[in-house]
C-alpha positions as MATLAB code, in Angstrom:
seq = 'MAKNQQKYSIEFKEYVSKLIVLDGKKMIDISKELKIPYDTLQKWVSSYRKKQQEAKKSKQNRLLTASEYKELYEAELSKRLEIEEENTILKKAMHIFTQEK';
ca = [
      40.998   61.024   45.486;
      43.517   63.550   46.621;
      42.902   67.090   45.457;
      45.710   69.036   43.934;
      45.782   71.777   46.558;
      48.343   74.464   46.465;
      49.671   75.939   49.693;
      49.942   79.723   49.876;
      51.990   81.707   52.378;
      50.331   83.888   54.932;
      52.008   86.967   53.420;
      50.563   86.120   49.979;
      47.069   85.606   51.399;
      47.278   88.964   53.202;
      48.598   90.708   50.082;
      45.787   89.376   47.907;
      43.212   90.278   50.559;
      44.601   93.823   50.745;
      44.264   94.115   46.939;
      40.570   93.283   47.250;
      39.697   95.135   50.512;
      41.895   98.231   50.367;
      42.558   98.707   46.643;
      39.056   97.821   45.561;
      40.031   95.118   43.046;
      37.219   92.746   42.082;
      37.443   89.300   43.585;
      36.435   87.617   40.357;
      39.243   89.382   38.445;
      41.857   88.434   40.996;
      40.541   84.873   41.030;
      40.926   84.561   37.226;
      44.250   86.425   37.126;
      45.936   84.422   39.868;
      44.055   81.147   39.193;
      42.839   80.924   42.739;
      39.345   79.483   43.392;
      36.771   82.202   44.092;
      35.561   80.586   47.327;
      39.140   80.401   48.591;
      39.484   84.122   48.044;
      36.234   84.720   49.879;
      37.631   82.885   52.910;
      40.874   84.869   52.788;
      39.072   88.225   52.528;
      36.603   87.288   55.273;
      39.488   86.353   57.558;
      41.350   89.530   56.715;
      38.278   91.743   57.434;
      37.735   89.945   60.713;
      41.321   90.623   61.720;
      40.923   94.270   60.783;
      37.786   94.603   62.898;
      39.461   92.915   65.891;
      42.441   95.213   65.597;
      40.119   98.242   65.384;
      38.182   97.116   68.453;
      41.311   96.487   70.504;
      42.635   99.873   69.504;
      39.372  101.544   70.553;
      39.291   99.699   73.889;
      42.846  100.727   74.804;
      42.968  103.425   77.480;
      45.057  106.494   76.899;
      47.525  107.905   79.335;
      47.363  111.624   80.057;
      50.438  112.314   77.903;
      49.051  110.303   74.984;
      45.723  112.164   75.236;
      47.564  115.470   75.350;
      49.565  114.563   72.216;
      46.386  113.558   70.336;
      44.632  116.723   71.442;
      47.544  118.923   70.327;
      47.780  117.136   66.956;
      44.057  117.617   66.368;
      44.272  121.246   67.411;
      47.171  121.961   65.045;
      45.331  120.195   62.189;
      42.232  122.313   62.821;
      44.236  125.510   62.932;
      45.963  124.611   59.692;
      42.644  123.884   57.992;
      41.166  127.163   59.268;
      44.144  129.027   57.941;
      43.813  127.315   54.508;
      40.091  128.184   54.476;
      40.859  131.814   55.200;
      43.368  131.952   52.388;
      40.919  130.305   49.993;
      38.157  132.725   50.965;
      40.446  135.704   50.300;
      41.506  134.236   46.933;
      37.904  133.575   45.996;
      36.995  137.158   46.876;
      39.826  138.531   44.760;
      38.993  136.341   41.715;
      35.242  137.059   41.875;
      35.561  140.817   41.960;
      34.457  142.522   38.789;
      36.972  144.658   37.053;
];
């Protein structure tokens, strides 16, 4: 009794997993739409999530050099300054629009 199993490429499995994990598509809908067994999708998604977690852990465990740390610090500082500037502008605009005439 040989099952009629279809082979899917790694790229396809990853694409479908991204649809579910990142785009928030429902697994049951994808299963029906692509005619892939639900439990097969569960395995793909589980594997994809595990790979994401491992990549995140390895990225966190990586040590930064002084120059990399400086670049990150400067990027965060510029982001913070930009946000503070935007907040100041918004506060001024709010003050102007809320004044009674």
